[in-house]
C-alpha positions in Angstrom: 219.5 237.2 159.8 216.9 234.5 160.0 214.9 236.8 157.3 217.6 237.0 155.1 218.1 233.0 155.2 214.4 232.8 154.4 214.5 235.3 151.5 217.6 233.6 150.4 216.1 229.8 150.6 212.6 230.7 149.1 214.4 232.5 146.3 216.5 229.0 145.9 213.3 226.9 146.1 211.7 229.4 143.3 214.7 229.2 141.3 214.8 224.9 141.8 211.4 225.2 140.5 212.3 227.0 137.6 215.1 224.7 137.0 213.2 222.0 137.3 210.5 223.1 134.7 213.4 224.1 132.6 214.2 221.0 132.9 211.5 218.8 132.3 211.2 221.1 129.0 214.0 220.1 127.9 213.3 215.9 128.3 210.5 216.8 126.4 212.6 218.0 123.5 215.6 215.6 123.3 212.0 212.8 123.5 210.4 214.5 120.7 214.3 214.7 118.8 214.6 211.0 119.5 211.2 210.5 118.1 212.1 212.5 115.1 215.7 210.7 114.6 213.9 207.1 114.8 211.3 208.3 112.6 214.4 209.5 109.9 216.5 206.6 110.1 213.6 204.3 109.8 212.8 206.3 106.4 216.5 205.9 105.8 216.3 202.4 106.0 213.3 202.5 104.0 215.1 204.6 101.3 217.6 202.3 101.5 216.5 199.4 100.5 214.2 200.6 97.8 217.8 201.8 96.4 219.0 198.5 96.7 215.5 197.2 95.1 216.3 199.3 92.5 219.5 198.7 91.7 219.2 194.9 91.7 216.1 194.7 89.1 218.5 197.8 86.8 221.3 194.8 87.0 218.6 192.3 86.3 217.1 194.5 83.3 220.1 194.9 82.0 221.6 191.3 81.6 218.3 190.7 80.3 218.7 193.1 77.8 222.5 192.2 77.3 221.6 188.4 76.6 218.3 189.5 74.4 221.1 191.8 72.3 223.8 188.5 72.1 220.3 186.6 70.7 220.0 189.3 68.4 223.2 189.4 66.9 223.5 186.3 66.8 220.4 185.8 64.5 221.8 189.0 62.4 224.8 186.8 61.8 222.7 183.4 60.7 220.4 185.3 58.4 223.5 186.9 56.9 225.2 183.4 56.5 221.4 181.9 55.2 221.9 184.8 52.7 225.5 184.3 51.5 224.3 180.7 51.5 221.2 181.7 49.1 223.4 184.1 46.7 225.9 181.2 46.2 223.4 178.8 45.4 221.7 181.4 42.6 224.7 181.9 41.3 225.3 178.5 40.8 221.9 177.8 39.0 222.2 181.2 36.9 225.7 179.5 35.7 223.9 176.3 35.2 221.0 177.8 33.3 222.8 180.7 31.6 223.9 178.5 28.2 220.2 177.0 27.8 218.1 179.0 25.4 214.5 179.5 25.9 212.0 178.1 23.5 210.3 180.2 20.9 206.7 180.3 21.7 204.8 178.1 18.9 203.9 179.7 16.0 200.6 181.4 16.4 197.8 180.3 14.0 197.5 181.9 10.8 194.5 183.6 10.5 195.3 186.7 8.7 191.8 188.2 10.0 192.5 187.8 13.8 195.3 188.8 16.0 197.5 186.3 17.4 197.7 187.1 21.0 194.4 189.2 21.9 191.8 187.6 18.8 190.8 191.2 18.2 189.8 191.8 14.4 191.9 193.4 12.0 189.8 196.3 10.5 190.5 199.9 8.6 191.5 201.2 11.2 193.2 198.5 13.5 197.2 198.1 12.3 198.1 194.3 11.2 202.1 193.9 12.7 204.4 190.5 12.0 206.2 189.6 14.6 210.4 189.6 13.6 211.0 186.7 15.6 208.1 184.1 15.6 206.2 186.0 12.2 202.8 185.7 14.0 200.0 188.6 12.9 199.4 191.2 15.7 198.0 194.4 16.7 199.6 197.6 18.0 198.5 196.5 21.7 199.9 193.0 21.7 203.4 194.4 19.7 206.2 196.4 20.9 209.0 198.1 18.9 212.5 196.6 19.8 214.4 198.9 17.7 216.4 198.0 15.1 215.0 194.9 15.0 211.3 195.7 14.1 208.4 195.2 15.9 207.6 192.0 17.4 204.8 190.6 20.2 204.8 191.0 23.8 205.6 187.1 24.2 209.1 187.2 22.1 210.2 190.3 23.7 209.4 189.0 26.9 211.4 186.3 26.4 214.6 187.9 24.4 214.1 190.6 27.3 213.1 189.1 30.8 214.9 192.1 33.1 212.2 194.7 30.7 209.1 193.0 32.5 
């Protein structure tokens, strides 16, 4: 009986030793897991603060962009208003000047041998034209065929037809 008790005591001690080792290993595992949990919480806090900072910056950028867009829209509105003012001024000036005739060009010199505009000599191959408006003598290069009106010098043509220039 004594021997059985001794064997049982030895077995119980061995079991207790193994249980202590397992307990020690589990405590170490708990410590390691607590450290990982602590690091994970710190990382989570860092990510949360980074996210909040990014959200704040995005809101600030959006506010700045909105203010800039409003400023640009106001500038466009002002520019449209100014354009309308200028168009009204142009129309008013055009109406004032509509009845005013442009003065006729001064008559060219009556030198029959030279073009009244470019002063080129009229020769056998350079034809001379009479301007139907100012009666000046002009060469082919300085004249324009004005259709039914006949040929006229460039200066008279430009004064009669300002949109053609």
